[in-house]
N, C-alpha and C positions, 0 to 999 in steps of 0.2 A: 519346071521339073520339081517333083515333090521330094520331101525329105526322105521319104521311103525308098524312091528310085535312086537317089543319090547314094544312100546307104548300100543298096543292092549292087549299084555299079562299083562301089568301093570294095565290097566283099568279093566280086568277081575278078578284081585286078590281081594279077599274078606277079609277085616280085622275082621275075626270071633270073636276074643276076644273083641275088643272094641264094636262091634255090639252086641254080647251077653250081655255085661255089660249095654248098653244102654236100650236094650228091657227088661232086667231083672229089671232095675230100674223102668221103666215105668209100667211094669206088676205088680210089688209088690205095687206101688203107686195106680194102678187101683183096686187092691184087697182092700186096705184101703178104697178108696172112694166108691167102691160098696158096702162095708159093712155099711158105715156111713149112706146112704140114708135110708134103711129099719130099720136100728137100732134106729135112732133118731125118726122115725116115730112111731115105737113101743112105745118108751118111752113116747112120747107126747100123744099117743092114751091112754096109760094106766093112764095118768093124767087127762084124760076126755076132751081134748081139741078139738075144732071143726076142721072138715077137711079143712076148708078155713084157719084157722091159721097154721095147719100143713103144708099146701101147701105153704103158705107164708114163713114159716121158711125154707122149702126146696129150695125155689127160691133164698135165699140168696148165695147159693154156686155159681151157674151159674152167679149171679150179680158180684160175686168176680172176676170171669173169665173175665167178660166184662170190668170192671173197670181197671184190671191189664193190660190187653193186650196192650194199647197204650204205656205204659212206658217200656215194656220188652226190645225192641231192644236197647234203650239207656242205660239202666241199665246193660244189658248183656255185651255191649261194655266196659263200664266203670269198672265193677266188674270183668268180665270174667265168662264164661259159667259155668265151674266147680264150682267155688266158689259160684255163685248165686244158682245153683242147690243144693248144700250142704246146704247152709243157708236156703233155702226154705223148704227143708225136715225137718230141725231142727225146724223151726218156725211152720210148719204144726204139728209137734209132739207135741210141747207145746200148740198148739191151741186145739188139740184133748184131751190132758190132761185137759185143762180148761173146755172143753165141758163136759167131764166125771164128773169133779168135781161140776160144777154148777147145772146141770139137771134142768134147768129153761128156759122156751121158750123165754122169753125177753132177757135174757143173751146170749141165743143160736143165736139170730138174728145176732148181730154183730160178734160173733165168727164163725158162719157158712159162713158169708161173708168173714172173714180173711182166712177161710180154703180154699175157692175157690181162693182168691187173692193169697195165697202162693202156691197153687197146679199148677196154670196156667203156671208160668215161667218154671217149671220142664218139663212140657209137650212141651212147644214151643222149649226150648233148646234141649231136647232130640230128637225131630223129625227134628230140624235143624241139629244135629250132625248126625243122621241116613242118612239124605238125602245127607249130605256132603261126607260120607265115603263109600256110596254104589255105586258100579261100575254101570254105565249107563245100560249095557246090561242086568243086573239082578235086576233092580230097581223095576220092577212090582212085581216079586215074593217075594222079600224081604220085601217091604212095605206091600205086602198082608200078609205075615207071621207076621209082626209086628202088623197090625190090628187084625189079628186072635187071637194072644197071648194076646193083651191088652183087647180085647172083652172078652176072657175067664177069664181074671183077674177080670173083673167087674162082671161076673157071680159067680166066686168063693167066692167073698165078702159076698153076701147074704147067700150062702150055708153054709158058716162057722158059721152062726148063729144056724144052726141046730146042730152043735157039741158043742156049748157052751151055747146056749140060749141067749135071749135078754136082761137079767136082770143082774145087778151089774157091777163090773169092768172087768170080763173075756172078754166079746166082745170088749170092748174098748181097752183092752191090745193087742189083735189082730192087731187092726188098729194102735196103737201106735208103736209096734214092726215093722209093715211093713213100717211106715213112717221113722223110725230110719234106717231100712235096705236100704231104697233109698240112704241115704246120704253115707252109707258105701260102696254101690255098685259103686257110682260115684267116691268116693276117690279111690277105687281100680283100676278103669279103667281110671281115669283122664289122667295118663301120655300117654295113647294111643289114647286120643281124640284131635281133632283139636280145635284151639282157635275159638272163635266166629268170623264169617266173618267180615272183615273190609275193604275190598276192594269194590270199586264202590261208587256211590254216596248214602249217607245215605237216606233211604226212611222211611217215617213214616207209621203207620198203616192206617191212613186216606188216605195217598197218594197211597198205594197199592190198595184201592178200585177201583181207575181209572185204574190200570193196568190189573186186572183180576176180573171184577164184576161177570162173569158167574161162576168161580170157587167158589167164595165166596157164591153166591146164591146157588150152589150145596151143599156146607157145611151147609148152613142155612136149606136147605130142608132135608138133612140127619138127622140134630139134631131134627127138628121139627117132622119128621116122626117117629122117634124112641120115642120121649117124648110123642106124641100124642097116639100112639098105647100102650105103656107101662102104661100110666096113665088112659086111657080111654077105653081100650078094655074090661075090666071087666064090664063097663056099657053097652057096646054094647052086650056082650054075656048075661048079665043079662036080658035085654030087650027081647031077643030071647028065654029065658027060660033055658039057659045053666047053669049047675052046677058050683060053684065056683072052684071045683077041676079041671074040664075040662078046665076052662078059664086059671087057673093058668099053666096047663101043656101046653096050647097052647102058652102062653107068654115065657115059658121056651123053646119051640120049636122055637119061633121067635128069642131068644137070641142065640140058638145053631146054627141056620142058619147064624146069624150075624158072629159067631166066625169060622164056618167051611168054608164058602165059599170064604173068602178073598184071600187066596193063589191062588185058582182057577182063581178068577177075575183078580188078579195081573198078573198071567201068561198069561191069555188071552189079557190083556193090552200090554204086551211085544210083542205079536204076532200080534194083530190087531190094536193096538194103544189105548191109554187111551181115547181119545174123543169118539171113537166108542163104547168103552165098557161102558163109561158113559151114553151114549144114550140108549144103550141096558138096562142098570140098571133102568133108569127112565121110560122107557116103560114098563118093567116087573113090576115096581112098579105100573103104571097105570093099567095094565092088572089085577093085583090082586084086586085093588080097585073095578074094574068093576065086577069081579067074586066072591067077598067075599060072597055076600048075597046068591047067588046060592048054594055055597059049604059049608057055615057054619055048616049046620046040617048033612054033609056027611063026609066021610073019606078024602075027597079031601082037606078039610081044612087044614090038617096037613101038606102035601107037599107045599101048598100054603103059609102057614105062614113061613115054614122054608125057602123057596126061598125069601119071602118078607124080611126076617131078613138079608139075605145075600145081596140082591141087594140094599136094602135101605142104609145099611152102605157102600156098594160098591160105592155109590156116594162120600163118604168121601175118600175112599182109592183111587179111580181114580183122585180125586182132588189132593191128596197129591203126586201122581205120576206126574201129570202135573206141579205141583209146582217145583218138582225137575227137570224136563225136561226144564222148561221155564226160571227159576230164579236162580241166584247165589249171592254170597256175602251178602252185607247188605239187599238187596232186598229179599233174601230168608228168613232171620230171621223176617223181617217185614211181609212177606207173612204168616209165621207160627203164628205170633201173630195175624194178621188179621183173620186167620182161627178159632183161639180160640175165637176171639171176634164174629165172625159170628155164631160159634157153640153155645156160650152162649145166643145170641139174639134168635136163633132158639129154644134152650131149654126153654127159659122163655116165648116166644111168642106162640109157637105152642099149647100147652095144653089149655091155657085159650080161644084162638080163637076157637079151635075145640069143646071145651065144650060149648061155646055159640051158635054154630050152632047146636050142638046136642040138646040143650035146647030149641032152636026155631022149629026144624023140627023133633027131635026124633032120634032114634039110627042111622038112615041112615045118619046123620051127619058126623058120623066118616068116612065111605069110600068116602063120598062126599069131606070132607075137605082133606083127604089124596089124593084123585084123583085130586082136583082142584090144589093142590101144585105140584103134579107130572106133570100135564098138562102144568102149567106155565113154569116149568123148561124145559120140552121137547120142547115147542115153542121157548124159548129163545135160547136153544142149537142149534135148526134147524136154526134160523135166524142168530145166530153167524156163522154157518157153511157156509151159503150162502154168507156172507160178506167177508169171507176169500178168 
């Protein structure tokens, strides 16, 4: 057996135990986060607060993502990835306990900010671990599987409210238990996980923007697309006379496409290259925007929304694959933190901007906003391809 074949076999080996632990950690965390958004909105709505104040409260969590992102690389190098992840899961648990205890919108503003601030390092560290231990030949399908499972976790969070209801301590206890479980998962697999990357020149989150601006804009687009559709699709459907139940089912179909299609897109990225699949995803997003009005009142809207969910989040999956292909060491963790920053910006900016467009020109502003965003990304990707 040659040295080259031995190296190839080593590269193909998958550390399944460590990988399963990392994915389980983030999935459980996603369940908790997916639970908190609708749960806290239900509580505030029962208190008779305005939709604007409820939306402002919800924006505190992605704001925490944005503020924490620049400090994650330095803190993780100093403290260690496993210690920081366990610490963040414990702090997130205490924060959710405080949220459940206070039940007041103005107390929730800083607490929801802290929830995002403590959640973000766990995502960044986990994705850095996953990229580091994933063999290059299988990176597409494994990161696609990761995206699918985490998306399913976000979907399970709201569904759990149907089991226990949105009142009292029971729904909060689901989130608290999930946050605690994150720390236990990390503790269990920590001996199998690599240290945070320390080789290479230290790169800041701001410095990474110059290294991969297209990847970061793709992440921004994925976040904005998801938040715009989830928050404003009900307004679009109501303007066309669609029943609330049908709109809710369509949103569920969107989330299902998000969760189901990532493995397929990741496998396609292995075969055809992540940049090509990213271009396919953004063109499919654009095609959906152009055909939404024609298909909305027909059965065709169901497969359209399902595919939309997959390809819009596929922008993030293919960005993550390219991050692992192009960067290593300290630049890798800086890139993951920059991804979190871009996702937070997209999540905060997308819905208000699209809502303003809809206020100016009516319900057509939804596909117009999504289409414009997709078109800009498509043009930038094409220009970037020509320059290479």
